[in-house]
N, C-alpha and C positions, 0 to 999 in steps of 0.2 A: 504494500500500500504506500503510495507516494507521500501522502500526508496523513497524519492521524485523523480518525473520525472522532467527533465529539457529540455528546448528548448533553442534556441538562446537567447530569451528575457525573458523567464518565468520559474517559478518553480511551479509544481503542487504537493501539499502536503496536509496532513490531516489538517482539521480545528481544532482550539483550542478555548477555551472560551476567550482567550486573543485577538482573532480576532473580538470581538463583534462590536467595533466601525466601522471597515472597512466593516464587513458583513452587518451592518445596512445600509450603503450607497448603498448596492445592494438590499437586501431583504426588506428594509424599503422604497425604492423608489417606488412611485406609477407607474412610467414609466416602472419598471421591474415587480412589483407584478401583474400588469394588465394582463400580458401575461403568467404567470406561469401556468403550468399544473402539477398536478391537481391544480385547482383554489385555491388560497390561499390569505388570507388577507395579506396586507403588515405588516411587523413587525413594531410595533409602537415606541419602545424605546430600549435603550441599554440593560436594564435588561431583557426584553423579548427575545432579540437576544442572550444574554448569556445563557438563559434557552434552547433555540432551539439548540445552538451549543453544549451545554452540553449533550442534548439528542442525537445529532448526534455522539458525542464522545462515549457515553455509548453504542450505538447500533453497533459501529464499529466492536467489536470482534465477533458479531453474523452474520456478513455479509460475504458471501462466495465471494472471488474475482472472477470477477472484480467488484462486487457491492460496492458502497460506495459514499461518498460525499467528495469533495476536494476543497481547496482554490487555487486560481490562483494568484500568486504574481509576480511582476516584479523582475527580477534578479538584475537590476542596483541599485534600491533603496529600495527593500523589500516591496513596497506598494502592498497590496492586491487589485486586480482590478476585481476579479470575482470568480465564483464558478462553479464547474462541478459536475455532478452526473451520476451514472449508477445504475438503479434500474429496478425491474420487472414491466412490464406494466400489467394492469388488463387483464385478471382475475388472474394475479400473479402466472403464472405457468412456462412459458418458455421464452417469448419475453423480451429482455432487451432494455431499453430506455437509450440513452445518452442525457443529457441535459446540457446546458450552460447558465449562467447568468452573465452579466457584469454590473459594476457600470456605470451609464450613462456617467460619465466623461471619461470612457475608451472606449466608442463606437467609431467605425470607424478606429481603429488602427490595426485590424487584430488579436487581442488577442484571440477572440473566436475560430477562425479557427486554430490558432497555438496550443492553449491548447487542443482543442478537438481532433485534429489530433494526438497529442502525446498520449492522453488517449485512443483513438481508437486503436492505435498500441499496447499499453500495454494490452488492453482488449483482442486483438486477440492473444497475447502471452500467455494468460490465458485461452486457449481453448474455446474462444467465436467464434461462427460461423457467427453471424450477430448481428448488433445493429440497433435499430430504433430510429428515432427522430420524435417527434410530435410537430406540431405548429398550432396555430390558423391561419386560412387563411389570415387574415389581418395583421399578424405579419411578415411583409416583411423582417425585419432583420433576424429573425430566419430561414425563408425559404431560404434567400440568403446564410446564413451560411451553412445550410445543403447542398445546391448546391455546394458551394465552397469546401466543404469537399469531394465532389464526391459521395454524397449519391443519391440514385435513388428514384424518386417519385414512391410510391406504390399506392396511392389513397387517398380518403377522407373517413373518418369514424366518427361515433358518439359513437363507442363502448368503447372508453377510456375516463374515468373521466367525462362522461356525457356531453362532449363538442364536437362540430363539429371540427375535426382536419385534417390537412394534415399529411400524414405519409410518411416518408423517411426511406430508408434502406441502410446499407453499409455492404459489406462482404469483407473478406480478398482479394479476387481476384480484387475487385474494387480499391485496393491500388497499384496494380502492375503498374509500370511505372510512378507513380505520384511522382513529386519532392516536397520537403519540402516547 
């Protein structure tokens, strides 16, 4: 993303290795890692998080917009509270997945919906026709976020990541008439 996206309360920007401590609060949390798709072990320490963030930074130039991974930080104090991503779903040909992850201390404040809504708008401005979100059926928070975003339930499948997942989709027309 050339310039950060901003909302009333948030900034969506590229990750840097300097975000390792804040990112560890997200990807190192068992409460977050348990729900990630594809399934991923939680990041164990700051050094491992720095390596992961460095890999994300190094891959950035090879990603065609709107693909990428971004940090979500609060505007008022600069605290990183979450992450967003857009990537290809298996079999890695056409379908783009949007994902969101928040530090547990940031849950319940509407940050996921606010940040994801901004990223969805940005993706649609970059010639994206539709985005999908996938969630494990028991992940009530992710399902509720997808619904709050106006995403439509498509069905349940086991074709992505070897997991049984609920699939949601949003298209530009789904945003018509929605307020921020």
